[in-house]
DSSP file (Angstrom, degrees, kcal/mol; ACC not computed):
  #  RESIDUE AA STRUCTURE BP1 BP2  ACC     N-H-->O    O-->H-N    N-H-->O    O-->H-N    TCO  KAPPA ALPHA  PHI   PSI    X-CA   Y-CA   Z-CA
    1    1 A M              0   0    0      0, 0.0     2,-0.5     0, 0.0    26,-0.1   0.000 360.0 360.0 360.0 128.8    5.2   18.6   -3.0
    2    2 A V        -     0   0    0     24,-0.1    24,-0.0    25,-0.0     0, 0.0  -0.841 360.0-128.5 -94.1 126.4    1.7   19.0   -4.4
    3    3 A N        -     0   0    0     -2,-0.5    22,-0.1     1,-0.1     2,-0.1  -0.537  26.3-116.4 -74.1 138.5   -0.9   17.2   -2.4
    4    4 A P        -     0   0    0      0, 0.0    20,-3.2     0, 0.0     2,-0.4  -0.350  21.4-146.0 -72.1 155.7   -3.3   15.0   -4.5
    5    5 A T  E     -A   23   0A   0     18,-0.3     2,-0.3    -2,-0.1    18,-0.2  -0.980  16.2-176.5-120.8 136.0   -7.0   15.6   -4.8
    6    6 A V  E     -A   22   0A   0     16,-2.3    16,-2.8    -2,-0.4     2,-0.3  -0.861   5.5-159.6-124.5 162.7   -9.6   12.9   -5.1
    7    7 A F  E     -A   21   0A   0     -2,-0.3     2,-0.4    14,-0.2    14,-0.2  -0.980   9.8-152.9-142.3 156.3  -13.3   13.0   -5.6
    8    8 A F  E     -A   20   0A   0     12,-2.6    12,-2.5    -2,-0.3     2,-0.6  -0.989  14.1-143.1-122.8 136.4  -16.4   10.9   -5.1
    9    9 A N  E     -A   19   0A   0     -2,-0.4     2,-0.4    10,-0.2    10,-0.2  -0.914  27.4-150.7 -93.4 119.9  -19.6   11.3   -7.1
   10   10 A I  E     +A   18   0A   0      8,-3.2     7,-3.4    -2,-0.6     8,-1.4  -0.770  21.7 169.0-100.8 135.4  -22.4   10.7   -4.6
   11   11 A A  E     -A   16   0A   0     -2,-0.4     2,-0.4     5,-0.3    -2,-0.0  -0.982  22.4-152.2-140.3 151.4  -25.8    9.2   -5.5
   12   12 A V  E >  S-A   15   0A   0      3,-2.1     3,-2.3    -2,-0.3    -2,-0.0  -0.994  85.8 -15.2-124.5 123.3  -28.8    7.8   -3.6
   13   13 A D  T 3  S-     0   0    0     -2,-0.4    -1,-0.1     1,-0.3     0, 0.0   0.864 130.5 -53.3  50.9  40.3  -30.9    5.2   -5.4
   14   14 A G  T 3  S+     0   0    0      1,-0.2    -1,-0.3     0, 0.0     0, 0.0   0.366 111.2 124.3  80.5  -4.6  -29.2    6.2   -8.7
   15   15 A E  E <   -A   12   0A   0     -3,-2.3    -3,-2.1     1,-0.0    -1,-0.2  -0.798  63.7-125.8 -91.3 115.1  -30.1    9.9   -8.2
   16   16 A P  E     +A   11   0A   0      0, 0.0    -5,-0.3     0, 0.0     3,-0.1  -0.354  28.9 178.0 -62.7 134.6  -26.9   12.0   -8.4
   17   17 A L  E     -     0   0A   0     -7,-3.4     2,-0.3     1,-0.4    -6,-0.2   0.650  50.3 -90.0-106.2 -24.8  -26.4   14.3   -5.3
   18   18 A G  E     -A   10   0A   0     -8,-1.4    -8,-3.2     2,-0.0     2,-0.4  -0.878  42.2 -65.9 142.6-175.0  -23.2   15.9   -6.3
   19   19 A R  E     -A    9   0A   0     -2,-0.3     2,-0.4   -10,-0.2   -10,-0.2  -0.921  30.6-164.4-116.0 136.4  -19.4   15.6   -6.1
   20   20 A V  E     -A    8   0A   0    -12,-2.5   -12,-2.6    -2,-0.4     2,-0.3  -0.983  13.2-169.7-117.6 132.7  -17.3   15.8   -2.9
   21   21 A S  E     -A    7   0A   0     -2,-0.4     2,-0.4   -14,-0.2   107,-0.3  -0.906   4.2-162.3-125.2 153.4  -13.6   16.3   -3.3
   22   22 A F  E     -A    6   0A   0    -16,-2.8   -16,-2.3    -2,-0.3     2,-0.6  -0.995  19.0-138.9-135.9 135.7  -10.7   16.2   -0.9
   23   23 A E  E     -AB   5 125A   0    102,-1.2   102,-1.7    -2,-0.4     2,-0.5  -0.852  30.0-142.1 -83.4 125.3   -7.1   17.4   -0.8
   24   24 A L  E     - B   0 124A   0    -20,-3.2     2,-2.2    -2,-0.6   100,-0.3  -0.805   9.6-131.0 -93.5 129.5   -5.1   14.6    0.7
   25   25 A F    >>  +     0   0    0     98,-2.5     4,-3.0    -2,-0.5     3,-1.6  -0.426  43.5 157.1 -84.0  68.3   -2.4   15.8    3.0
   26   26 A A  T 34 S+     0   0    0     -2,-2.2    -1,-0.2     1,-0.3     8,-0.1   0.735  70.2  64.7 -63.3 -23.7    0.4   13.6    1.6
   27   27 A D  T 34 S+     0   0    0     -3,-0.2    -1,-0.3     2,-0.2    -2,-0.1   0.715 116.6  27.0 -71.9 -19.5    2.9   16.1    3.0
   28   28 A K  T <4 S+     0   0    0     -3,-1.6    -2,-0.2    95,-0.1    -1,-0.1   0.751 139.4  19.0-109.0 -38.8    1.8   15.2    6.5
   29   29 A V     X  +     0   0    0     -4,-3.0     4,-2.7    94,-0.2     5,-0.2  -0.611  68.7 167.6-134.2  71.9    0.5   11.6    6.2
   30   30 A P  H  > S+     0   0    0      0, 0.0     4,-2.4     0, 0.0     5,-0.2   0.865  76.1  46.7 -61.0 -41.6    2.0   10.2    3.0
   31   31 A K  H  > S+     0   0    0      2,-0.2     4,-2.1     1,-0.2     5,-0.1   0.916 115.4  46.3 -68.4 -42.3    1.2    6.5    3.6
   32   32 A T  H  > S+     0   0    0      2,-0.2     4,-2.6     1,-0.2     5,-0.2   0.910 113.7  48.7 -65.4 -43.3   -2.4    7.2    4.6
   33   33 A A  H  X S+     0   0    0     -4,-2.7     4,-2.6     2,-0.2    -2,-0.2   0.901 110.3  51.3 -64.2 -41.5   -2.9    9.6    1.7
   34   34 A E  H  X S+     0   0    0     -4,-2.4     4,-2.4    -5,-0.2    -1,-0.2   0.913 111.8  47.8 -61.8 -42.5   -1.4    7.1   -0.8
   35   35 A N  H  X S+     0   0    0     -4,-2.1     4,-2.4     2,-0.2     5,-0.2   0.946 113.6  45.9 -62.8 -49.6   -3.8    4.4    0.5
   36   36 A F  H  X S+     0   0    0     -4,-2.6     4,-2.0     1,-0.2    -2,-0.2   0.901 113.1  50.6 -63.1 -40.8   -6.9    6.7    0.3
   37   37 A C  H  X S+     0   0    0     -4,-2.6     4,-2.1     2,-0.2     5,-0.2   0.941 111.9  46.5 -61.6 -48.4   -5.9    7.9   -3.1
   38   38 A A  H  X>S+     0   0    0     -4,-2.4     4,-1.8     1,-0.2     5,-0.8   0.883 113.5  48.5 -64.5 -38.8   -5.5    4.3   -4.5
   39   39 A L  H  <5S+     0   0    0     -4,-2.4     9,-2.2     1,-0.2    10,-0.5   0.833 111.1  52.0 -69.7 -31.0   -8.7    3.2   -2.9
   40   40 A S  H  <5S+     0   0    0     -4,-2.0    -2,-0.2    -5,-0.2    -1,-0.2   0.869 117.3  36.8 -70.9 -37.2  -10.5    6.2   -4.4
   41   41 A T  H  <5S-     0   0    0     -4,-2.1    -2,-0.2    -5,-0.1    -1,-0.2   0.699  98.2-134.4 -88.2 -20.5   -9.3    5.5   -7.9
   42   42 A G  T ><5 +     0   0    0     -4,-1.8     3,-2.3    -5,-0.2    -3,-0.2   0.659  54.1 146.9  75.3  15.8   -9.5    1.7   -7.7
   43   43 A E  T 3 < +     0   0    0     -5,-0.8    -4,-0.1     1,-0.3     4,-0.1   0.659  67.1  53.8 -63.6 -16.6   -6.0    1.5   -9.3
   44   44 A K  T 3  S-     0   0    0      2,-0.5    -1,-0.3    -6,-0.5     3,-0.1   0.345 125.6 -97.5 -97.4   5.4   -5.1   -1.7   -7.3
   45   45 A G  S <  S+     0   0    0     -3,-2.3     2,-0.3     1,-0.2    -2,-0.1   0.461 101.0  59.2  93.5   1.6   -8.3   -3.5   -8.5
   46   46 A F        +     0   0    0     -8,-0.2    -2,-0.5     0, 0.0     2,-0.3  -0.976  60.2 106.0-152.9 160.9  -10.4   -2.8   -5.4
   47   47 A G  S    S-     0   0    0     -2,-0.3    -7,-0.2     2,-0.2    -8,-0.1  -0.997  70.8 -39.3 159.7-161.9  -11.6    0.3   -3.6
   48   48 A Y  S >  S+     0   0    0     -9,-2.2     3,-2.7    -2,-0.3    17,-0.2   0.667  79.8 118.9 -75.3 -21.4  -14.4    2.6   -2.7
   49   49 A K  T 3  S+     0   0    0    -10,-0.5    -2,-0.2     1,-0.3     3,-0.1  -0.222  87.1   9.5 -55.2 128.9  -16.3    2.8   -6.0
   50   50 A G  T 3  S+     0   0    0      1,-0.3    -1,-0.3     0, 0.0    -2,-0.1   0.370 100.8 123.7  84.1  -4.0  -19.9    1.6   -5.6
   51   51 A S    <   -     0   0    0     -3,-2.7    -1,-0.3     1,-0.1     2,-0.2  -0.354  52.0-129.2 -84.7 171.4  -19.6    1.4   -1.9
   52   52 A C        -     0   0    0     14,-0.3     2,-1.0    -3,-0.1    13,-0.6  -0.676  20.9-103.6-116.6 167.7  -22.0    3.1    0.5
   53   53 A F  E     -C   64   0A   0     -2,-0.2    11,-0.3    11,-0.2     3,-0.1  -0.853  39.5-173.7 -83.7 106.1  -22.0    5.4    3.5
   54   54 A H  E     +     0   0A   0     -2,-1.0     2,-0.3     9,-0.7    89,-0.2   0.580  65.8  35.5 -84.5  -9.6  -22.9    2.7    6.0
   55   55 A R  E     +C   63   0A   0      8,-1.6     8,-3.7    87,-0.2     2,-0.4  -0.950  59.0 177.0-148.7 124.1  -23.3    5.0    8.9
   56   56 A I  E     -CD  62 141A   0     85,-1.5    85,-0.9    -2,-0.3     6,-0.2  -0.987   3.1-178.2-128.4 120.3  -24.7    8.6    9.1
   57   57 A I  E >>  -C   61   0A   0      4,-2.9     4,-1.6    -2,-0.4     3,-1.5  -0.951  30.6-122.7-120.8 110.3  -25.0   10.4   12.4
   58   58 A P  T 34 S+     0   0    0      0, 0.0    78,-0.1     0, 0.0    74,-0.0  -0.161  94.2  13.5 -52.9 142.5  -26.5   13.9   12.2
   59   59 A A  T 34 S+     0   0    0     73,-0.2    47,-0.0     1,-0.2    73,-0.0   0.709 130.1  53.6  62.1  24.4  -24.3   16.7   13.5
   60   60 A F  T <4 S-     0   0    0     -3,-1.5    47,-2.7     1,-0.1    48,-0.7   0.332 103.1 -46.9-142.0 -71.3  -21.3   14.3   13.6
   61   61 A M  E  <  -CE  57 106A   0     -4,-1.6    -4,-2.9    45,-0.3     2,-0.4  -0.995  26.4-122.8-167.4 166.0  -20.2   12.4   10.5
   62   62 A C  E     -CE  56 105A   0     43,-1.7    43,-2.5    -2,-0.3     2,-0.4  -0.998  34.5-158.4-118.8 123.0  -20.9   10.3    7.4
   63   63 A Q  E     +CE  55 104A   0     -8,-3.7    -8,-1.6    -2,-0.4    -9,-0.7  -0.887  25.1 140.4-112.3 134.4  -18.9    7.0    7.5
   64   64 A G  E     +CE  53 103A   0     39,-2.2    39,-1.6    -2,-0.4    37,-0.2  -0.733  22.8 101.6-143.9-166.8  -18.1    4.9    4.4
   65   65 A G        +     0   0    0    -13,-0.6     2,-1.4    -2,-0.2    11,-0.3   0.366  45.1 122.2 103.0  -5.0  -15.2    2.9    3.0
   66   66 A D     >  +     0   0    0    -14,-0.4     4,-0.6     1,-0.2   -14,-0.3  -0.707  24.2 159.8 -90.4  89.4  -16.2   -0.7    3.9
   67   67 A F  T  4  +     0   0    0     -2,-1.4    -1,-0.2     1,-0.1   -20,-0.1   0.366  68.3  52.1 -92.4   4.8  -16.2   -2.1    0.4
   68   68 A T  T  4 S+     0   0    0     -3,-0.1    -1,-0.1     8,-0.0    -2,-0.1   0.800 129.0   8.7-105.0 -42.9  -15.9   -5.7    1.5
   69   69 A R  T  4 S-     0   0    0      0, 0.0    -2,-0.1     0, 0.0    -3,-0.1   0.585  83.4-142.0-114.5 -17.1  -18.8   -6.1    4.1
   70   70 A H  S  < S+     0   0    0     -4,-0.6    73,-0.2     1,-0.1    -3,-0.1   0.694  81.6  82.3  65.0  22.8  -20.7   -2.9    3.6
   71   71 A N  S    S-     0   0    0     72,-0.1    -1,-0.1    71,-0.1    -4,-0.1   0.334 109.5 -93.7-136.5   5.6  -21.4   -2.5    7.3
   72   72 A G  S    S+     0   0    0     -6,-0.1    -5,-0.1   -17,-0.0    -8,-0.0   0.324 107.2  90.1  98.2  -7.3  -18.3   -1.0    8.9
   73   73 A T  S    S+     0   0    0     -7,-0.1     2,-0.1    29,-0.0    29,-0.0   0.482  85.3  47.5 -99.0  -3.6  -16.7   -4.2    9.9
   74   74 A G        +     0   0    0      2,-0.0     2,-0.1    -8,-0.0    -7,-0.0  -0.213  55.1 108.7-117.6-153.8  -14.7   -4.8    6.7
   75   75 A G        -     0   0    0     -9,-0.1     2,-0.3    -2,-0.1    -9,-0.1  -0.253  38.7-144.8 101.8 166.8  -12.4   -3.0    4.3
   76   76 A K        -     0   0    0    -11,-0.3     5,-0.2    -2,-0.1     2,-0.2  -0.968   8.8-122.5-159.5 168.1   -8.7   -3.3    3.6
   77   77 A S  B >   -H   80   0B   0      3,-2.8     3,-1.1    -2,-0.3     5,-0.1  -0.608  31.7-108.1-109.7 172.7   -5.8   -1.1    2.6
   78   78 A I  T 3  S+     0   0    0      1,-0.2     3,-0.1    -2,-0.2     4,-0.0   0.600 121.1  56.4 -74.0  -9.9   -3.4   -1.3   -0.3
   79   79 A Y  T 3  S-     0   0    0      1,-0.4     2,-0.3     2,-0.1    -1,-0.2   0.342 127.7 -78.9 -99.6   4.2   -0.8   -2.5    2.3
   80   80 A G  B <  S-H   77   0B   0     -3,-1.1    -3,-2.8     1,-0.2    -1,-0.4  -0.861  78.6 -35.8 125.4-164.9   -2.9   -5.4    3.5
   81   81 A E  S    S-     0   0    0     -2,-0.3     2,-0.3    -5,-0.2    -1,-0.2   0.936 124.5  -2.6 -60.9 -46.9   -5.8   -5.7    5.9
   82   82 A K        -     0   0    0     -3,-0.2     2,-0.3    -6,-0.1    -1,-0.1  -0.896  61.4-160.3-137.8 166.0   -4.5   -2.9    8.2
   83   83 A F        -     0   0    0     -2,-0.3     3,-0.1    -3,-0.1    -3,-0.0  -0.985  33.7 -88.9-147.3 157.6   -1.5   -0.6    8.5
   84   84 A E        -     0   0    0     -2,-0.3     2,-0.1     1,-0.1     0, 0.0  -0.277  44.7-104.5 -66.2 145.0    0.0    1.4   11.4
   85   85 A D        -     0   0    0      1,-0.1    -1,-0.1   -54,-0.0     3,-0.1  -0.408  24.1-151.0 -62.6 144.1   -1.1    5.0   12.0
   86   86 A E        -     0   0    0      1,-0.4     2,-0.3    -2,-0.1    -1,-0.1   0.926  58.9 -47.9 -84.5 -51.0    1.5    7.6   10.9
   87   87 A N        -     0   0    0     35,-0.1    -1,-0.4   -58,-0.0    35,-0.2  -0.961  34.3-127.0-170.6 176.4    0.8   10.4   13.3
   88   88 A F        +     0   0    0     -2,-0.3    27,-0.1    33,-0.1    32,-0.1  -0.171  63.6 120.9-131.8  39.6   -1.9   12.5   14.9
   89   89 A I        +     0   0    0    -61,-0.1     2,-0.2    33,-0.1    -1,-0.1   0.769  58.2  76.7 -79.3 -25.2   -0.7   16.0   14.1
   90   90 A L  S    S-     0   0    0     32,-0.2    32,-0.3    -3,-0.1     2,-0.3  -0.610  73.8-144.1 -86.7 148.9   -3.8   17.1   12.1
   91   91 A K        -     0   0    0     -2,-0.2     2,-1.4    23,-0.1     3,-0.1  -0.749  20.7-114.0-116.8 158.8   -6.9   18.0   14.0
   92   92 A H        +     0   0    0     -2,-0.3    18,-1.1    18,-0.2    21,-0.1  -0.674  48.1 163.7 -88.8  81.7  -10.7   17.6   13.4
   93   93 A T        -     0   0    0     -2,-1.4    16,-0.2    16,-0.2    -1,-0.2   0.546  50.8 -51.9 -88.4  -9.5  -11.4   21.3   13.1
   94   94 A G  S >  S-     0   0    0     14,-0.3     3,-1.2    -3,-0.1    14,-0.3  -0.985  83.6 -15.5 164.0-172.3  -14.8   21.3   11.5
   95   95 A P  T 3  S+     0   0    0      0, 0.0    12,-0.3     0, 0.0    31,-0.2  -0.193 113.8  32.7 -57.8 144.9  -17.2   20.2    8.8
   96   96 A G  T 3  S+     0   0    0     10,-3.0    31,-2.9     1,-0.3     2,-0.3   0.388  78.8 140.9  91.5  -2.2  -15.6   18.7    5.7
   97   97 A I    <   -     0   0    0     -3,-1.2     9,-2.9     9,-0.2     2,-0.5  -0.579  43.3-144.4 -76.5 132.7  -12.7   17.0    7.4
   98   98 A L  E     +GF 105 124A   0     26,-2.0    25,-2.0    -2,-0.3    26,-1.5  -0.863  27.2 169.9 -98.3 126.8  -11.8   13.6    6.1
   99   99 A S  E   > -GF 104 122A   0      5,-2.8     5,-2.7    -2,-0.5     2,-0.5  -0.859  31.4-104.9-135.1 168.5  -10.6   11.1    8.7
  100  100 A M  T   5 +     0   0    0     21,-2.2    21,-0.5    -2,-0.3     3,-0.3  -0.868  63.8 114.6-110.5 122.6   -9.9    7.4    8.9
  101  101 A A  T   5S-     0   0    0     -2,-0.5     2,-1.1   -37,-0.2   -37,-0.1  -0.352 125.2 -42.6-172.2  85.7  -12.0    4.7   10.5
  102  102 A N  T   5S-     0   0    0    -37,-0.1     2,-0.3   -39,-0.1   -37,-0.2  -0.851 122.8 -65.1  54.1 -97.6  -12.9    3.0    7.3
  103  103 A F  E   5 -E   64   0A   0    -39,-1.6   -39,-2.2    -2,-1.1     2,-0.3  -0.924  62.7-170.2-153.9 156.2  -13.2    6.7    6.5
  104  104 A F  E   < -EG  63  99A   0     -5,-2.7    -5,-2.8    -2,-0.3     2,-0.6  -0.997  17.8-140.3-145.9 152.4  -15.5    9.4    7.7
  105  105 A I  E     -EG  62  98A   0    -43,-2.5   -43,-1.7    -2,-0.3    -7,-0.2  -0.948  26.7-132.0-110.6 117.3  -16.4   12.9    6.7
  106  106 A C  E     -E   61   0A   0     -9,-2.9   -10,-3.0    -2,-0.6   -45,-0.3  -0.432  19.7-173.9 -68.2 140.0  -17.0   15.2    9.7
  107  107 A T  S    S+     0   0    0    -47,-2.7     2,-0.3   -12,-0.3   -46,-0.2   0.226  74.3  22.8-114.9   9.9  -20.1   17.3    9.5
  108  108 A A  S    S-     0   0    0    -48,-0.7     2,-0.3   -14,-0.3   -14,-0.3  -0.949 103.3 -70.9-157.7 169.8  -19.2   19.2   12.7
  109  109 A K        -     0   0    0     -2,-0.3   -16,-0.2   -16,-0.2     3,-0.1  -0.584  46.4-177.0 -67.7 129.8  -16.2   20.1   14.8
  110  110 A T    >   +     0   0    0    -18,-1.1     3,-2.2    -2,-0.3     4,-0.2  -0.385  21.0 152.0-129.6  53.9  -15.1   16.8   16.5
  111  111 A E  G >   +     0   0    0      1,-0.3     3,-1.9     2,-0.2    -1,-0.1   0.706  63.1  75.3 -63.8 -20.3  -12.2   17.8   18.7
  112  112 A W  G 3  S+     0   0    0      1,-0.3    -1,-0.3    -3,-0.1     4,-0.1   0.683  87.6  64.0 -64.8 -14.9  -13.0   14.9   21.1
  113  113 A L  G <  S+     0   0    0     -3,-2.2     7,-0.9   -21,-0.1     3,-0.5   0.609  85.9  92.4 -80.8 -11.6  -11.5   12.6   18.5
  114  114 A D  S <  S-     0   0    0     -3,-1.9   -23,-0.1    -4,-0.2     7,-0.1  -0.709  97.4  -6.1 -87.0 127.6   -8.1   14.3   18.9
  115  115 A G  S    S+     0   0    0     -2,-0.5    -1,-0.2     1,-0.2     2,-0.2   0.665  95.0 119.2  74.0  20.4   -5.6   12.9   21.3
  116  116 A N  S >  S-     0   0    0     -3,-0.5     3,-0.9    -4,-0.1    -1,-0.2  -0.598  80.1 -94.2-109.0 179.5   -7.5   10.1   23.0
  117  117 A E  T 3  S+     0   0    0      1,-0.3    -2,-0.0    -2,-0.2    -1,-0.0   0.684 124.1  49.7 -68.6 -15.8   -6.8    6.4   23.2
  118  118 A R  T 3  S+     0   0    0      2,-0.0    -1,-0.3    -4,-0.0    -2,-0.0  -0.380  85.1 170.6-114.4  52.9   -9.1    5.8   20.2
  119  119 A R    <   -     0   0    0     -3,-0.9     2,-0.5     1,-0.1    -5,-0.1  -0.207  25.4-143.6 -65.3 152.4   -7.6    8.4   17.9
  120  120 A H        -     0   0    0     -7,-0.9     2,-0.3   -32,-0.1   -19,-0.1  -0.980  19.2-122.7-119.1 128.6   -8.6    8.7   14.3
  121  121 A E        -     0   0    0     -2,-0.5   -21,-2.2   -21,-0.5     2,-0.4  -0.554  21.3-133.2 -76.0 129.8   -5.9    9.7   11.8
  122  122 A Y  E     + F   0  99A   0     -2,-0.3   -23,-0.2   -32,-0.3   -32,-0.2  -0.681  29.1 172.9 -83.5 128.8   -6.8   12.8    9.8
  123  123 A C  E     -     0   0A   0    -25,-2.0   -98,-2.5    -2,-0.4     2,-0.3   0.786  54.8 -13.1-110.6 -38.7   -6.1   12.3    6.1
  124  124 A G  E     -BF  24  98A   0    -26,-1.5   -26,-2.0  -100,-0.3     2,-0.4  -0.904  62.1-130.4-157.8 179.4   -7.5   15.2    4.2
  125  125 A G  E     +B   23   0A   0   -102,-1.7  -102,-1.2    -2,-0.3   -28,-0.2  -0.952  57.2  27.7-147.9 162.5   -9.6   18.3    4.4
  126  126 A H        -     0   0    0     -2,-0.4   -29,-0.2   -31,-0.2    -1,-0.2   0.887  55.0-176.6  62.4  51.2  -12.3   20.5    3.3
  127  127 A G        -     0   0    0    -31,-2.9  -105,-0.1     1,-0.2    -1,-0.1  -0.350  50.5 -67.8 -64.7 158.1  -14.7   18.3    1.4
  128  128 A A    >   -     0   0    0   -107,-0.3     3,-1.7     1,-0.2     4,-0.2  -0.199  41.9-132.6 -53.8 135.6  -17.6   20.1   -0.1
  129  129 A L  T >> S+     0   0    0      1,-0.3     4,-1.2     2,-0.2     3,-0.9   0.537  94.9  86.5 -73.8  -4.2  -19.9   21.5    2.5
  130  130 A W  H 3> S+     0   0    0      1,-0.2     4,-3.0     2,-0.2    -1,-0.3   0.783  77.4  71.1 -61.8 -22.6  -22.9   20.1    0.7
  131  131 A V  H <> S+     0   0    0     -3,-1.7     4,-2.9     1,-0.2    -1,-0.2   0.905  96.0  50.4 -58.2 -40.5  -22.1   17.0    2.7
  132  132 A Q  H <> S+     0   0    0     -3,-0.9     4,-2.3    -4,-0.2    -1,-0.2   0.935 111.8  46.5 -62.3 -46.5  -23.3   18.8    5.8
  133  133 A E  H  X S+     0   0    0     -4,-1.2     4,-0.7     2,-0.2    -2,-0.2   0.920 115.2  46.3 -63.0 -43.5  -26.6   19.8    4.1
  134  134 A W  H >< S+     0   0    0     -4,-3.0     3,-1.1     1,-0.2     4,-0.4   0.931 112.8  49.6 -63.4 -46.6  -27.1   16.3    2.7
  135  135 A Q  H >< S+     0   0    0     -4,-2.9     3,-1.4     1,-0.3    -1,-0.2   0.858 102.9  60.8 -62.4 -37.1  -26.3   14.7    6.1
  136  136 A D  H 3< S+     0   0    0     -4,-2.3    -1,-0.3     1,-0.3    -2,-0.2   0.744 103.7  51.7 -63.3 -22.3  -28.7   17.1    7.9
  137  137 A Q  T << S+     0   0    0     -3,-1.1    -1,-0.3    -4,-0.7     2,-0.2   0.546  99.6  81.4 -89.8  -8.4  -31.6   15.6    5.8
  138  138 A Q  S <  S-     0   0    0     -3,-1.4     2,-0.2    -4,-0.4     3,-0.0  -0.597  74.1-129.1 -96.7 156.7  -30.7   12.0    6.6
  139  139 A E        -     0   0    0     -2,-0.2     2,-0.6     1,-0.1   -83,-0.1  -0.626  45.2 -83.0 -92.1 161.8  -31.6   10.0    9.7
  140  140 A D  S    S+     0   0    0     -2,-0.2     2,-0.3   -85,-0.1   -83,-0.2  -0.552  79.3 147.7 -61.3 113.4  -29.0    8.1   11.7
  141  141 A H  B     -D   56   0A   0    -85,-0.9   -85,-1.5    -2,-0.6     2,-0.3  -0.942  45.7-139.6-149.6 167.9  -29.0    5.0    9.5
  142  142 A H              0   0    0     -2,-0.3   -87,-0.2   -87,-0.2   -88,-0.2  -0.933 360.0 360.0-125.3 151.7  -27.0    2.1    8.2
  143  143 A C              0   0    0     -2,-0.3   -89,-0.1   -89,-0.2   -88,-0.1   0.467 360.0 360.0 -93.0 360.0  -27.2    0.7    4.6
């Protein structure tokens, strides 16, 4: 099985910043990867295109994926509003890790997210490390 790759072209105020791409681990979390892929492409008529990173916390993560309310309280999946977690076998090992809570891109090792009662399912990995550089220039903010 070949894992799919998706990408986002990132811009701020219409100014292109670059492209971040992710290999989605469909071999480990097939339902989660299918959902993220479909939301990335918009193939179901809704998805991430045009949405923002609504939360940026330096030395932690950039969070996006709320394309309904744009503040972290909305979003939906291709399976309905929510769907069950598949497993927690993948770990938050460092910058560029893609994980699910809407979705977020780790900009540091976040091992405290592994194995606790508020676990976040890991979906894909190794997004472009320019995300770390970009995030380091931002303040903790919401859009």
